[in-house]
C-alpha positions as CSV (number, residue, x, y, z in Angstrom):
1,X,0.0,0.0,0.0
2,X,2.7,2.6,0.7
3,X,3.9,2.1,-2.9
4,X,0.4,2.5,-4.3
5,X,-0.2,5.6,-2.2
6,X,3.1,7.1,-3.5
7,X,2.1,6.4,-7.1
8,X,-1.4,7.8,-6.6
9,X,0.1,11.1,-5.3
10,X,1.9,11.4,-8.7
11,X,-1.3,11.2,-10.8
12,X,-1.8,15.0,-11.2
13,X,1.8,15.5,-12.1
14,X,1.8,12.7,-14.7
15,X,-1.4,14.1,-16.2
16,X,0.3,17.4,-16.6
17,X,3.2,15.8,-18.4
18,X,0.9,13.9,-20.7
19,X,-0.9,17.1,-21.6
20,X,2.4,19.0,-22.1
21,X,3.5,16.2,-24.5
22,X,0.1,16.1,-26.2
23,X,0.6,19.8,-27.2
24,X,3.9,19.1,-29.1
25,X,3.3,16.0,-31.3
26,X,6.1,15.3,-33.8
27,X,6.2,12.6,-36.5
28,X,8.9,9.9,-36.7
29,X,12.6,11.0,-36.6
30,X,11.6,14.6,-36.1
31,X,10.7,14.4,-32.4
32,X,13.3,17.0,-31.3
33,X,11.1,19.0,-28.8
34,X,9.6,15.8,-27.4
35,X,13.1,14.3,-26.9
36,X,14.2,17.6,-25.2
37,X,11.2,17.4,-22.9
38,X,12.1,13.9,-21.8
39,X,15.7,14.7,-21.3
40,X,14.9,17.7,-19.1
41,X,12.7,15.6,-16.9
42,X,15.3,12.9,-16.6
43,X,17.8,15.5,-15.6
44,X,15.4,16.8,-12.9
45,X,15.2,13.3,-11.5
46,X,19.1,13.0,-11.6
47,X,18.8,10.0,-13.9
48,X,21.7,9.3,-16.2
49,X,20.8,9.0,-19.9
50,X,22.3,8.8,-23.4
51,X,20.6,10.3,-26.4
52,X,21.0,10.4,-30.2
53,X,19.8,6.8,-30.9
54,X,17.8,6.7,-34.1
55,X,18.1,10.5,-34.3
56,X,16.0,11.4,-31.3
57,X,15.8,8.3,-29.1
58,X,16.8,8.4,-25.4
59,X,18.0,5.6,-23.1
60,X,18.2,6.0,-19.3
61,X,19.2,3.8,-16.4
62,X,18.1,3.5,-12.8
63,X,20.6,1.4,-10.9
64,X,19.2,-0.7,-8.1
65,X,20.5,-2.3,-4.9
66,X,24.2,-3.2,-5.6
67,X,24.1,-6.1,-3.2
68,X,21.5,-8.1,-5.1
69,X,21.9,-6.4,-8.5
70,X,22.0,-9.2,-11.0
71,X,19.2,-8.5,-13.4
72,X,18.1,-5.7,-15.8
73,X,14.6,-5.0,-16.9
74,X,13.9,-2.9,-19.9
75,X,10.8,-0.7,-20.1
76,X,10.0,0.9,-23.5
77,X,7.8,3.8,-24.4
78,X,7.4,5.2,-28.0
79,X,7.0,8.9,-28.5
80,X,6.2,9.8,-32.1
81,X,2.8,11.1,-33.2
82,X,0.7,10.7,-36.3
83,X,0.3,13.0,-39.3
84,X,-3.3,13.8,-38.4
85,X,-5.1,17.1,-37.8
86,X,-6.5,17.3,-34.3
87,X,-10.1,18.5,-34.0
88,X,-10.4,18.5,-30.2
89,X,-10.9,21.9,-28.5
90,X,-9.4,21.3,-25.0
91,X,-6.6,23.4,-23.7
92,X,-3.9,20.9,-24.4
93,X,-4.7,20.2,-28.0
94,X,-1.9,19.9,-30.6
95,X,0.0,23.1,-31.3
96,X,1.7,21.5,-34.4
97,X,-0.4,21.8,-37.5
98,X,-1.2,18.4,-39.1
99,X,0.2,16.3,-36.2
100,X,-1.5,14.7,-33.3
101,X,-1.0,12.2,-30.5
102,X,-3.8,9.9,-31.5
103,X,-2.3,6.5,-30.5
104,X,-1.5,7.1,-26.8
105,X,2.2,7.7,-27.1
106,X,1.8,10.9,-25.0
107,X,0.4,8.6,-22.2
108,X,3.3,6.1,-22.7
109,X,5.9,8.8,-22.1
110,X,4.1,10.2,-19.1
111,X,3.8,6.7,-17.5
112,X,7.5,5.9,-18.2
113,X,8.6,9.3,-16.8
114,X,6.5,8.6,-13.7
115,X,8.1,5.2,-13.4
116,X,11.5,6.8,-13.8
117,X,10.9,9.4,-11.0
118,X,9.4,6.8,-8.6
119,X,12.1,4.2,-9.1
120,X,14.9,6.8,-8.8
121,X,13.6,7.6,-5.3
122,X,13.4,4.0,-4.3
123,X,16.6,2.4,-5.6
124,X,17.1,0.6,-2.3
125,X,14.1,-1.5,-3.1
126,X,15.3,-2.5,-6.5
127,X,16.9,-6.0,-6.8
128,X,18.4,-5.1,-10.2
129,X,18.7,-2.3,-12.7
130,X,16.0,-0.6,-14.9
131,X,16.7,0.4,-18.5
132,X,14.3,3.1,-19.7
133,X,13.9,3.2,-23.5
134,X,12.2,6.2,-25.2
135,X,11.8,5.1,-28.8
136,X,11.1,7.4,-31.8
137,X,9.4,6.5,-35.1
138,X,7.3,3.6,-33.8
139,X,4.6,4.5,-36.3
140,X,7.1,4.1,-39.1
141,X,9.9,6.1,-40.6
142,X,9.7,8.5,-43.5
143,X,9.9,6.5,-46.7
144,X,13.4,5.6,-47.6
145,X,14.7,6.2,-44.1
146,X,15.5,3.8,-41.2
147,X,14.2,4.4,-37.7
148,X,12.5,3.1,-34.7
149,X,13.5,0.1,-32.7
150,X,15.4,-1.5,-35.6
151,X,17.7,1.5,-36.0
152,X,18.3,1.8,-32.2
153,X,19.4,-1.8,-32.2
154,X,21.7,-1.3,-35.2
155,X,23.3,1.7,-33.4
156,X,24.2,-0.4,-30.4
157,X,21.5,0.4,-27.8
158,X,22.5,-2.9,-25.9
159,X,26.3,-2.6,-26.3
160,X,26.7,-1.4,-22.7
161,X,24.0,-3.4,-21.1
162,X,21.4,-5.8,-22.4
163,X,18.2,-6.3,-20.4
164,X,17.2,-9.8,-19.4
165,X,13.6,-8.9,-20.4
166,X,11.9,-5.9,-22.0
167,X,8.3,-4.7,-21.6
168,X,7.1,-2.7,-24.6
169,X,4.3,-0.7,-23.2
170,X,1.0,0.3,-24.9
171,X,-2.3,1.6,-23.7
172,X,-5.4,-0.5,-24.6
173,X,-9.0,-0.8,-23.6
174,X,-8.4,-3.1,-20.6
175,X,-10.5,-2.3,-17.4
176,X,-9.2,0.6,-15.3
177,X,-6.4,-0.5,-13.0
178,X,-5.6,-3.7,-14.9
179,X,-2.1,-4.4,-16.5
180,X,-2.1,-7.2,-19.1
181,X,1.1,-8.9,-20.2
182,X,2.3,-12.1,-21.9
183,X,5.6,-13.5,-23.3
184,X,6.3,-12.6,-26.9
185,X,4.2,-10.5,-29.2
186,X,0.9,-9.3,-27.9
187,X,-0.6,-6.7,-30.2
188,X,-0.8,-6.7,-34.0
189,X,1.6,-4.8,-36.2
190,X,1.4,-3.6,-39.8
191,X,3.8,-3.8,-42.7
192,X,3.8,-1.6,-45.8
193,X,4.9,-2.6,-49.3
194,X,5.0,-0.9,-52.6
195,X,4.1,-2.5,-56.0
196,X,5.2,-0.9,-59.3
197,X,2.8,-1.9,-62.1
198,X,4.2,-1.3,-65.6
199,X,1.7,-0.7,-68.4
200,X,1.7,1.0,-71.8
201,X,-0.5,4.1,-72.4
202,X,-2.8,4.2,-75.4
203,X,-6.0,6.0,-76.5
204,X,-9.3,4.6,-75.3
205,X,-10.4,4.0,-78.9
206,X,-7.3,1.8,-79.6
207,X,-6.9,-0.4,-76.5
208,X,-4.9,-3.0,-78.6
209,X,-2.2,-0.4,-78.8
210,X,-1.4,-0.5,-75.1
211,X,-0.9,-2.9,-72.2
212,X,-3.7,-3.0,-69.6
213,X,-1.8,-2.8,-66.3
C-alpha cells in the first residue's frame, strides 16, 4: 500500500506531463522537442541518460541495490505522433499543424517518466537495474529512411547493457487498474509494401495499342 499511495500522489503530475506532450506532437525521426522534454525531466530526476539513438531516441538507467543487483529489466515507451489534424478543443490540443498524438504515445511517455521518477527515489528496493527506452518512429519512418527500434538496435543500444527482459508498453481498452502482459508479441503490427505496375499508355479508342496494367 505505501507504494500505491506514493504512485497515486503522482497522478496529477503525470497528467500534466501527458498534456504537455500532447501539445507538441512530432512525427517519426523529427521528435526533437519531445526528446528535449524527456531529457529535461530525466535531468530533474538526476537520472543518467544517453541520447542520439535513431536520431531522437533516449535511453536512461536507474541502478538498483548493488548487493542483489544481477538482473536488468527494460521498459520501452514510444514517442512519435501521427500525421493527423487534431479536431479537439481542449486546452492541451496539438499546437503543431497536421500532427496529433492519436495513438496514446503521450500517455506512454508520461507513464515511463512517472516510473523513472518513482524508481529513482526507491533504488534501495530494486533488486536489479532498470533500463528506460524512449523510442522514436514507432509508427514508421519516412519513406526511404531507417528508424524506430530497428535502428536503435543497429546503433548499439544494448552494447553497454542488455536487459534480461523488456516490456514494450502500450495503452489499450483493458479495465481501469488492470495491467495485461504475456511472453512474446501481444498486439498486432502492420507492414507496408510498394508495388510498381508497368503498363503502356494508349488512346481509349485503340486499346490494342497499349498494355492494360
